[in-house]
N, C-alpha and C positions, 0 to 999 in steps of 0.2 A: 496479471502475474501468471507466470508459468504454473505455479502451484494451485491456482484458482481459475482455471480456464472457463468455468461455468459462471463466474461472477462478472458483472458489468461494473466497471469503475464509476460510472455515473450513479449507480445505486448504492454505493458504499459510503457511509458517513465516516468522518475522521476518527471517531472512537473505534468503530469497527475496523477501519483500516489499520489503526495502531495494533489492535489485537491480531489481525491477520499477519502483519509484519512480524510481530513478536513470536508468533507460532511457527514461523518458517524454520526449516531445518538449518542449523548452524547459526541462528541468531544468538549473539552473545553480547550485544551492546547493552548499556544501561537504559532500560525503558524510561527512566526518569529524565533522560536527556532528550527525549523526543519532543519536538515543538510542532506547533500547528504549521509553521512554514515548511518544515521537513516533510510532514505528511502531505501537504498540498503539492510539494514538488514530486513526491512519489506518485500521487494520484494523477498528476499531469502527465508524467512519463508513461504510466500505465495506460491512461486514456489514449495517448498518442500511439503507443504500440498496439493497442486493441483495435484502433481505427486506421492503422497503417498511415499515419500522417507523416 
């Protein structure tokens, strides 16, 4: 993610990823609506961007 360039998506667990996403500027969604599937999708896109896939 742009806001966490020092982080490796492979080293971030889903709970930590949820916390990182919720702390992003402008995040105003309901954290209770976050599912494992959504977090996995975010992590996949983050990995693809980080590795230029």
